[in-house]
C-alpha positions as CSV (number, residue, x, y, z in Angstrom):
1,G,6.4,-23.8,-31.0
2,S,8.9,-26.6,-30.1
3,P,12.2,-24.9,-29.1
4,S,15.2,-27.3,-29.1
5,F,18.5,-27.0,-27.1
6,T,21.9,-28.6,-27.5
7,L,23.5,-28.9,-24.1
8,E,26.4,-30.5,-22.4
9,P,25.6,-33.6,-20.3
10,G,24.3,-32.6,-16.9
11,T,21.2,-31.8,-14.9
12,Y,19.0,-28.9,-15.8
13,D,15.9,-27.0,-14.7
14,I,13.8,-25.6,-17.6
15,K,11.4,-22.7,-17.3
16,V,8.7,-22.6,-19.9
17,R,6.7,-19.4,-20.4
18,Y,3.5,-18.9,-22.4
19,S,3.7,-15.3,-23.4
20,A,0.0,-14.8,-24.1
21,T,-0.9,-15.4,-20.4
22,K,2.5,-14.8,-18.9
23,D,2.0,-18.2,-17.2
24,E,5.2,-20.1,-16.3
25,R,5.9,-23.8,-15.8
26,W,9.1,-25.5,-14.5
27,I,10.5,-28.8,-15.6
28,R,13.1,-29.6,-13.0
29,G,15.9,-32.1,-12.7
30,V,16.1,-33.1,-16.3
31,Q,19.1,-35.6,-16.6
32,L,20.9,-35.3,-19.9
33,K,23.5,-37.7,-21.0
34,A,25.8,-37.7,-24.1
35,G,23.8,-38.7,-27.1
36,D,20.4,-38.2,-25.5
37,D,17.5,-36.9,-27.6
38,L,14.9,-36.0,-25.0
39,E,11.4,-34.5,-25.4
40,R,9.4,-32.8,-22.6
41,E,5.9,-31.2,-22.7
42,A,4.6,-28.3,-20.6
43,H,0.8,-28.1,-20.2
44,F,-0.9,-24.7,-19.9
45,A,-4.6,-24.2,-19.0
46,F,-6.1,-21.2,-20.7
47,G,-9.2,-19.9,-22.4
48,R,-10.1,-16.9,-24.6
49,I,-12.6,-14.1,-24.4
50,R,-13.5,-11.5,-27.0
51,L,-15.2,-8.2,-26.2
52,S,-17.3,-6.1,-28.6
53,G,-19.1,-2.8,-28.1
54,L,-22.3,-1.7,-29.7
55,G,-24.0,1.7,-29.9
56,G,-27.7,2.3,-29.8
57,D,-27.8,2.1,-33.6
58,G,-26.4,-1.5,-33.5
59,K,-23.0,-0.4,-35.0
60,R,-19.8,-1.6,-33.5
61,V,-17.7,1.0,-31.5
62,Y,-14.0,1.2,-30.6
63,L,-13.2,0.1,-27.1
64,G,-10.5,0.3,-24.5
65,V,-10.5,-2.9,-22.3
66,S,-8.6,-3.7,-19.1
67,V,-8.6,-7.2,-17.5
68,Y,-8.1,-7.6,-13.7
69,R,-7.9,-10.5,-11.4
70,S,-11.3,-10.7,-9.8
71,G,-11.7,-8.6,-6.7
72,S,-8.3,-6.9,-7.0
73,N,-6.5,-4.0,-8.7
74,E,-4.0,-6.3,-10.4
75,K,-4.2,-5.5,-14.1
76,I,-3.4,-8.5,-16.3
77,Q,-3.8,-7.2,-19.8
78,Q,-5.0,-4.1,-21.6
79,K,-6.0,-3.7,-25.3
80,T,-7.9,-1.3,-27.6
81,G,-9.9,-2.1,-30.7
82,G,-13.2,-2.9,-32.3
83,S,-13.3,-6.5,-30.9
84,P,-10.2,-7.0,-28.6
85,S,-9.5,-10.6,-27.7
86,F,-7.7,-11.9,-24.6
87,T,-6.0,-15.3,-23.8
88,L,-6.1,-15.9,-20.1
89,E,-5.2,-18.5,-17.5
90,S,-8.1,-20.4,-16.1
91,G,-9.6,-18.3,-13.3
92,T,-12.0,-15.5,-12.5
93,Y,-11.6,-12.0,-13.9
94,D,-13.2,-8.5,-13.7
95,I,-13.1,-6.7,-17.1
96,K,-13.4,-2.9,-17.5
97,V,-14.8,-1.8,-20.9
98,R,-14.4,1.9,-21.8
99,F,-16.0,3.9,-24.6
100,S,-13.5,6.8,-25.0
101,P,-15.6,9.4,-26.8
102,T,-18.0,9.6,-23.8
103,K,-15.5,8.4,-21.2
104,E,-18.2,5.9,-20.1
105,E,-17.0,2.7,-18.4
106,K,-18.8,-0.5,-17.7
107,W,-17.6,-3.6,-15.7
108,L,-18.1,-7.3,-16.4
109,R,-17.4,-8.8,-13.0
110,G,-16.7,-12.4,-12.0
111,I,-16.1,-13.7,-15.5
112,Q,-15.1,-17.4,-15.3
113,I,-12.4,-18.5,-17.8
114,E,-12.0,-22.3,-18.1
115,A,-9.4,-24.3,-20.1
116,G,-10.3,-24.5,-23.7
117,Q,-13.2,-22.1,-23.4
118,K,-14.0,-19.4,-26.0
119,L,-16.3,-16.7,-24.7
120,E,-17.8,-13.6,-26.4
121,R,-19.4,-10.7,-24.6
122,E,-21.1,-7.6,-26.0
123,V,-21.3,-4.3,-24.1
124,R,-23.8,-1.7,-25.2
125,F,-23.2,2.0,-24.9
126,A,-25.9,4.7,-25.4
127,F,-24.8,7.9,-27.2
128,G,-25.7,10.4,-29.8
129,T,-23.7,12.9,-31.8
130,I,-24.0,16.6,-32.6
131,Q,-22.1,18.6,-35.2
132,V,-21.9,22.4,-35.0
133,S,-21.2,24.8,-37.8
134,G,-21.2,28.6,-38.0
135,L,-21.9,31.2,-40.7
136,G,-20.5,34.8,-40.6
137,P,-22.5,37.9,-41.7
138,D,-21.3,37.3,-45.2
139,G,-22.8,33.8,-45.2
140,K,-19.5,32.1,-45.3
141,Q,-18.5,29.3,-42.9
142,V,-16.4,30.4,-40.0
143,Y,-13.8,28.5,-37.8
144,L,-15.3,27.7,-34.4
145,G,-14.3,26.9,-30.9
146,A,-17.1,24.9,-29.2
147,T,-17.4,23.9,-25.6
148,V,-20.0,21.4,-24.3
149,Y,-21.4,21.7,-20.7
150,H,-23.9,19.5,-18.8
151,G,-27.2,21.4,-19.1
152,G,-27.6,24.2,-16.5
153,S,-24.2,23.7,-15.0
154,N,-20.5,24.8,-15.4
155,E,-19.3,21.2,-15.7
156,K,-17.3,21.1,-19.0
157,V,-17.8,17.8,-20.9
158,H,-15.8,18.4,-24.2
159,Q,-14.1,21.1,-26.1
160,K,-13.1,21.2,-29.8
161,T,-12.1,23.6,-32.6
162,G,-12.7,23.3,-36.3
163,G,-14.9,24.2,-39.2
164,K,-17.6,21.7,-38.1
165,P,-16.7,20.3,-34.7
166,K,-18.5,17.1,-33.8
167,F,-19.2,15.6,-30.4
168,T,-20.2,12.2,-29.2
169,L,-22.2,12.4,-26.0
170,E,-24.2,10.3,-23.6
171,P,-27.9,10.9,-23.7
172,G,-28.9,14.0,-21.7
173,S,-29.3,17.7,-21.8
174,Y,-26.3,20.0,-22.8
175,D,-25.5,23.6,-23.2
176,I,-22.9,24.4,-26.0
177,K,-20.9,27.6,-26.2
178,V,-19.9,28.4,-29.8
179,R,-17.3,31.0,-30.4
180,A,-16.2,32.5,-33.8
181,G,-12.7,33.6,-33.0
182,S,-12.2,35.7,-36.1
183,L,-15.4,37.7,-35.3
184,K,-14.8,37.7,-31.5
185,Q,-18.4,36.6,-31.0
186,E,-19.9,33.8,-29.1
187,K,-23.4,32.3,-28.9
188,W,-25.0,29.5,-26.8
189,L,-27.1,26.5,-27.8
190,R,-28.9,25.7,-24.6
191,G,-30.9,22.7,-23.6
192,V,-29.7,20.5,-26.5
193,Q,-31.3,17.1,-26.0
194,I,-29.1,14.2,-27.0
195,S,-30.9,10.8,-27.3
196,D,-29.4,7.4,-28.0
197,G,-28.6,7.0,-31.7
198,A,-29.3,10.7,-32.4
199,E,-27.3,12.5,-35.1
200,L,-27.9,16.2,-34.7
201,K,-26.6,19.1,-36.7
202,E,-26.8,22.7,-35.5
203,Q,-25.8,25.8,-37.4
204,V,-25.1,29.1,-35.7
205,Q,-25.5,32.5,-37.5
206,F,-23.1,35.2,-36.3
């Protein structure tokens, strides 16, 4: 907070760095004589912004956030979390917010950060979920491999394995291929409609 140095008499240049913003200031030509007890201040201009993501049900979602200097590809900071917060020099920034389960990205462009300012921004993402389970001829649950495609296409969206694989998807129509490896059988769930906030469960009988 207030670092102190004991130095031989002489002339010094001092570089002061604020790690949160990586901003640097120089205090040059400091004359130090024997017995001196000097104090110097370095002034930094910065503000803060906190990002939060909400789903269609109003619940908070986990985000990946990258901050860029406005109009450039220069990435300044990157964080993940439920409500990631950034301390930034005064200036203009573009902020990319990513919701990993659906790989959807949204941009907040031209965000002005001023000294002493504390901003908050919410970004809403539309998504629903579907959980798939399978039963064998004996009525017992089977281990599945499930692959999700955009409806009517060969474009793969997600793939998982498990007893009850669950997918988080953007609203839309999907085809889901469900395979019971132990039985060497597969079935399709076609035209599955995912709406914002939906929580679907589908069971496949083999």
